[in-house]
C-alpha positions as CSV (number, residue, x, y, z in Angstrom):
1,M,-58.6,107.9,-19.3
2,P,-55.1,108.6,-20.7
3,T,-52.1,108.0,-18.5
4,S,-51.0,111.1,-16.5
5,Q,-47.5,112.5,-16.6
6,K,-47.3,111.9,-12.7
7,T,-47.6,108.2,-13.3
8,I,-44.9,108.1,-16.0
9,T,-42.6,110.3,-13.7
10,Y,-43.2,108.1,-10.7
11,L,-42.4,104.8,-12.5
12,K,-39.3,106.3,-14.1
13,D,-38.2,107.6,-10.7
14,Q,-38.7,104.1,-9.2
15,L,-36.6,102.6,-12.0
16,A,-34.0,105.4,-12.3
17,S,-31.0,103.3,-11.0
18,L,-31.4,101.1,-14.1
19,H,-30.2,104.0,-16.2
20,T,-31.5,102.6,-19.5
21,V,-35.2,102.8,-18.8
22,S,-37.2,105.1,-21.1
23,T,-40.7,105.6,-22.2
24,K,-42.1,106.5,-25.6
25,R,-45.6,107.9,-26.3
26,M,-47.6,105.4,-28.5
27,F,-51.2,105.5,-29.5
28,G,-52.0,108.0,-26.8
29,E,-50.4,105.9,-24.1
30,Y,-46.8,104.8,-23.3
31,C,-44.4,101.9,-24.0
32,L,-41.7,101.2,-21.4
33,Y,-38.3,100.2,-22.6
34,F,-35.3,98.7,-20.8
35,D,-32.0,98.8,-22.7
36,G,-33.9,99.4,-25.9
37,V,-36.3,96.4,-25.4
38,P,-40.0,97.1,-25.2
39,I,-41.1,95.2,-22.1
40,A,-44.3,97.0,-20.9
41,F,-47.2,99.3,-21.5
42,I,-48.4,102.0,-19.4
43,C,-52.1,102.6,-20.2
44,S,-54.8,104.4,-18.2
45,D,-52.4,104.7,-15.4
46,Q,-51.8,100.9,-15.2
47,L,-48.7,98.9,-15.9
48,F,-48.9,96.0,-18.2
49,I,-45.7,93.9,-18.4
50,K,-45.0,91.2,-21.1
51,P,-45.4,87.8,-19.5
52,T,-42.3,85.5,-19.3
53,K,-41.7,82.3,-17.3
54,T,-39.2,84.0,-15.0
55,N,-41.2,87.2,-14.2
56,K,-44.2,85.1,-13.5
57,Q,-42.2,83.7,-10.5
58,L,-41.9,87.3,-9.0
59,L,-45.6,88.1,-9.2
60,I,-47.2,88.5,-5.9
61,K,-50.5,87.8,-7.5
62,E,-51.0,86.8,-11.2
63,L,-53.3,89.3,-12.7
64,I,-53.9,89.4,-16.4
65,G,-55.0,92.4,-18.3
66,F,-55.1,93.8,-21.9
67,P,-53.4,97.2,-22.4
68,Y,-55.4,98.1,-25.4
69,P,-58.1,96.5,-27.5
70,G,-56.9,93.6,-29.5
71,A,-53.7,93.2,-27.4
72,K,-52.3,89.8,-26.3
73,P,-52.6,89.2,-22.5
74,Y,-50.0,91.0,-20.2
75,F,-49.4,90.8,-16.5
76,L,-51.1,93.8,-14.8
77,I,-48.9,95.1,-12.0
78,P,-51.1,96.8,-9.3
79,A,-50.0,100.4,-8.4
80,D,-49.3,99.5,-4.8
81,Q,-46.6,97.1,-5.9
82,W,-44.8,99.9,-7.7
83,E,-43.8,101.3,-4.3
84,D,-41.3,98.5,-3.8
85,A,-38.7,99.9,-6.2
86,E,-36.2,97.1,-5.7
87,W,-38.9,94.5,-6.6
88,L,-40.0,96.5,-9.6
89,R,-36.5,96.8,-10.8
90,E,-36.0,93.0,-10.6
91,L,-39.1,92.4,-12.5
92,I,-38.0,94.6,-15.3
93,V,-34.5,93.2,-15.5
94,R,-35.8,89.6,-15.5
95,T,-38.4,90.4,-18.1
96,A,-35.9,92.0,-20.4
97,K,-33.5,89.1,-20.2
98,E,-36.1,86.7,-21.6
99,L,-37.3,89.0,-24.5
100,P,-35.6,89.1,-27.9
101,R,-33.5,92.1,-28.8
102,G,-34.4,94.0,-31.9
103,K,-32.2,94.0,-34.9
104,K,-29.8,96.8,-35.2
């Protein structure tokens, strides 16, 4: 089942104060970017975030999922945890800090 626009809008609203959050449609689903860095996938109305040492410490429960066939494992963030916008923003910021920046 493809991700609904309602899910994308909700996540972007929760992260709006970060200002540099964006999504891009990819392969029928979405990639979530923070400050130009791809940090997560939104697939089938589920949020999959790239695993890092720091963001693992923030997880309430460590759930592993695969956003698409053949993908590396990602942390699966349950939808009920999206309601805590402050926690979700912290997770996004910490993740982005540990990931390499693309070449310009």
